[in-house]
Every structure is written in structure tokens, then in C-alpha cells.
C-alpha positions as CSV (number, residue, x, y, z in Angstrom):
1,M,-44.6,-5.6,29.8
2,A,-42.8,-2.3,29.4
3,T,-41.6,-1.1,26.1
4,D,-37.8,-1.4,25.6
5,H,-36.9,2.1,24.5
6,I,-33.2,1.4,25.0
7,R,-33.2,-1.6,22.6
8,Y,-30.9,-3.9,24.5
9,D,-31.3,-6.5,21.8
10,V,-29.8,-4.1,19.2
11,L,-27.0,-3.1,21.6
12,A,-26.1,-6.7,22.3
13,R,-26.2,-7.7,18.6
14,D,-23.9,-4.7,17.7
15,A,-21.5,-5.6,20.5
16,L,-21.2,-9.2,19.3
17,R,-20.6,-8.0,15.8
18,G,-17.8,-6.0,17.3
19,V,-16.3,-9.2,18.6
20,L,-16.4,-10.6,15.1
21,R,-14.9,-7.5,13.6
22,K,-12.0,-7.6,16.2
23,V,-11.3,-11.3,15.6
24,L,-11.2,-10.7,11.8
25,T,-9.1,-7.6,12.2
26,D,-6.5,-9.6,14.2
27,A,-6.6,-12.4,11.6
28,A,-6.0,-9.9,8.8
29,A,-3.0,-8.4,10.7
30,H,-1.4,-11.4,12.1
31,G,-2.8,-14.6,10.5
32,L,-4.7,-17.2,12.4
33,P,-3.0,-18.4,15.6
34,G,-2.7,-22.1,16.4
35,E,-5.6,-24.2,15.2
36,H,-8.1,-21.4,15.0
37,H,-10.3,-21.3,11.9
38,F,-13.6,-19.7,11.1
39,F,-16.9,-20.8,9.6
40,I,-18.9,-17.7,8.6
41,T,-22.4,-18.1,7.2
42,F,-24.1,-15.1,5.6
43,V,-27.2,-14.2,3.5
44,S,-26.2,-14.2,-0.1
45,K,-28.7,-11.7,-1.3
46,A,-28.4,-9.3,1.7
47,E,-27.8,-5.6,0.9
48,G,-24.1,-5.0,0.3
49,V,-23.0,-8.6,-0.3
50,K,-20.9,-8.8,-3.4
51,L,-20.3,-12.2,-5.1
52,S,-19.5,-13.4,-8.6
53,P,-22.5,-14.5,-10.7
54,R,-21.1,-18.1,-10.5
55,L,-21.2,-18.1,-6.7
56,L,-24.5,-16.4,-6.5
57,A,-26.0,-19.0,-8.8
58,Q,-24.5,-21.8,-6.7
59,Y,-25.5,-20.3,-3.3
60,P,-28.7,-18.2,-3.9
61,E,-29.9,-18.0,-0.3
62,E,-26.9,-18.4,2.0
63,M,-23.3,-19.3,1.9
64,T,-20.8,-20.6,4.5
65,I,-17.1,-19.8,4.0
66,I,-14.2,-21.2,5.9
67,L,-11.2,-19.1,6.7
68,Q,-8.4,-21.4,7.5
69,H,-5.3,-22.0,5.3
70,Q,-6.0,-20.6,1.9
71,F,-7.5,-17.1,2.0
72,W,-5.9,-13.8,1.0
73,D,-6.3,-10.0,1.2
74,L,-8.5,-10.1,4.2
75,T,-9.6,-6.5,4.8
76,V,-11.9,-5.5,7.6
77,L,-13.8,-2.2,7.6
78,E,-16.3,-0.8,10.1
79,D,-19.3,-2.3,8.3
80,R,-18.0,-5.2,6.3
81,F,-15.1,-7.5,5.5
82,E,-13.6,-8.5,2.2
83,V,-11.6,-11.6,1.5
84,G,-10.2,-13.6,-1.4
85,L,-11.0,-17.4,-1.5
86,S,-10.6,-20.1,-4.1
87,F,-13.7,-22.0,-5.2
88,G,-13.0,-25.0,-7.4
89,G,-9.6,-23.6,-8.2
90,I,-11.0,-20.2,-9.3
91,P,-10.0,-17.3,-7.1
92,E,-12.9,-15.1,-6.0
93,R,-13.3,-11.9,-4.0
94,L,-16.1,-11.7,-1.6
95,I,-17.5,-8.6,0.2
96,V,-19.7,-9.3,3.2
97,P,-21.3,-6.7,5.4
98,F,-21.4,-7.7,9.1
99,S,-25.2,-7.2,9.0
100,A,-25.5,-10.1,6.5
101,I,-23.8,-12.6,8.8
102,K,-26.0,-15.3,10.3
103,S,-23.4,-17.2,12.2
104,F,-19.7,-17.3,13.1
105,L,-18.0,-20.4,14.5
106,D,-14.5,-21.2,15.6
107,P,-14.7,-25.0,16.0
108,S,-11.1,-25.2,17.4
109,V,-12.3,-23.7,20.7
110,K,-16.0,-24.5,20.3
111,F,-17.0,-20.8,20.2
112,G,-19.9,-19.6,18.1
113,L,-22.2,-16.6,17.6
114,Q,-25.7,-16.6,16.0
115,F,-27.1,-13.4,14.6
116,D,-30.8,-12.6,13.7
117,T,-30.9,-11.6,10.1
118,S,-34.6,-11.3,9.8
119,D,-34.4,-7.5,9.5
120,V,-31.7,-7.7,6.7
121,A,-33.1,-6.3,3.5
122,E,-32.6,-8.7,0.5
123,V,-31.8,-6.9,-2.7
124,A,-30.5,-7.9,-6.1
125,P,-26.9,-8.6,-5.1
126,E,-24.0,-6.9,-6.7
127,T,-21.8,-9.3,-8.6
128,L,-18.1,-9.2,-9.0
129,P,-15.8,-10.7,-11.5
130,A,-13.6,-13.5,-10.3
131,A,-10.6,-12.1,-8.4
132,P,-7.1,-12.2,-9.7
133,A,-5.0,-15.1,-8.5
134,P,-3.3,-14.3,-5.2
135,S,0.4,-13.6,-5.0
136,A,2.4,-15.8,-2.7
137,L,3.0,-12.8,-0.4
138,S,-0.6,-12.0,0.1
139,V,-1.6,-15.3,1.7
140,P,-1.4,-14.9,5.5
141,A,0.8,-17.4,7.2
142,P,-0.5,-19.0,10.4
143,A,0.9,-17.5,13.6
144,A,2.3,-20.9,14.6
145,E,3.5,-23.0,11.8
146,K,2.7,-26.7,12.3
147,A,3.3,-29.7,10.1
148,E,0.2,-31.1,8.4
149,T,-1.1,-34.2,10.1
150,A,-2.9,-37.2,8.5
151,E,-6.0,-36.2,10.5
152,E,-6.4,-32.9,8.6
153,P,-9.5,-33.2,6.4
154,T,-8.8,-32.8,2.8
155,P,-11.1,-30.5,0.8
156,P,-13.5,-32.1,-1.7
157,S,-12.2,-32.2,-5.3
158,Q,-15.6,-32.0,-7.0
159,G,-14.9,-28.7,-8.6
160,G,-17.0,-26.6,-6.3
161,A,-17.0,-25.3,-2.7
162,E,-18.7,-27.3,0.0
163,V,-21.3,-25.7,2.2
164,V,-20.9,-27.0,5.7
165,R,-24.0,-27.3,7.9
166,L,-23.2,-25.9,11.3
167,D,-25.7,-28.2,13.0
168,R,-23.1,-30.9,13.2
169,F,-20.9,-28.8,15.4
170,R,-23.7,-27.9,17.8
171,K,-24.2,-29.7,21.1
172,K,-27.3,-31.9,21.2
């Protein structure tokens, strides 16, 4: 078999990360339209990931975050995104490089991306203090306001974030 000097695998991976970057940029600018919400799984100890010591202790290998109703200050840069989320009532600021992302899922439309992170260097992660509480103006409003339904799942009240296994959303 011939050697792939063009590295189509790297080109495809970078293009798919561009899709993720575009989706997050639109969400930062306009909020999430309709029922869209995102499950993002990333390597906790990957180079450039910044978490509080509390979150790093709780999720030492990988972490899945959900961007749906309560996130704030979503900022998307060329190589990473930053977002404020609340874990057990404590606001936190996360910085996640796109290279650390293992998967992206939008279950509202059954769309998902898987990324190979085997080449991601694991380093002693940088830790951040807990983020300040969000102001009411910094929480993005959904593009289409809808009344909450009884079918809407309620978050667990066990004092910590819930890691969701993406396997349950995959087709068998």
C-alpha cells in the first residue's frame, strides 16, 4: 500500500473540527435554536484543558459537558472554546482545546462526531479557580423560546455533575 503523504485523515479530522467550531461560534452569537443541545466529551488531562481542581479530581480521565439551557460566556477561538457552567450549584469556567475533544453529539437531530485523541499529549492540567457567578445578561437565551414540558428531564440534585455515557444514544 502506498504511503499517504497528503494525510487525508488529518485533513478530514481538521475539517470536522471546523464544523464543531462553526456550530459553537453560532451558539455563542445567537444561542441554541429550537431543541438543539450539545454533549461534548473531552480528555481532562489533555494539553491546554483548564479545569478547577475540584472538577479535575472528579473527572481525572475524561469529562462530558452538556450545553443546553444554563451555560454562559461561551467564547470560541481558533484552537479552543471557553464556557461557564454550573456544577453542583458552583459556577466554573472551562477551557477546552478542540484537539482534546473526543466526541460531539447533538441528540435533538441525531448528529454526532467522533475524534481520535490517541495523539493528544496528556500533561499536568492547568487548574482554574471557580468562575464568578454569571450575570443574568450573560446567559444566552434560546433562539426560539418554548415553555418547559413535563417530559423535560430534570438534572440530578446529588450535588455534582452527571457524566452521560454516549453509548446510550448510539444506534445498535
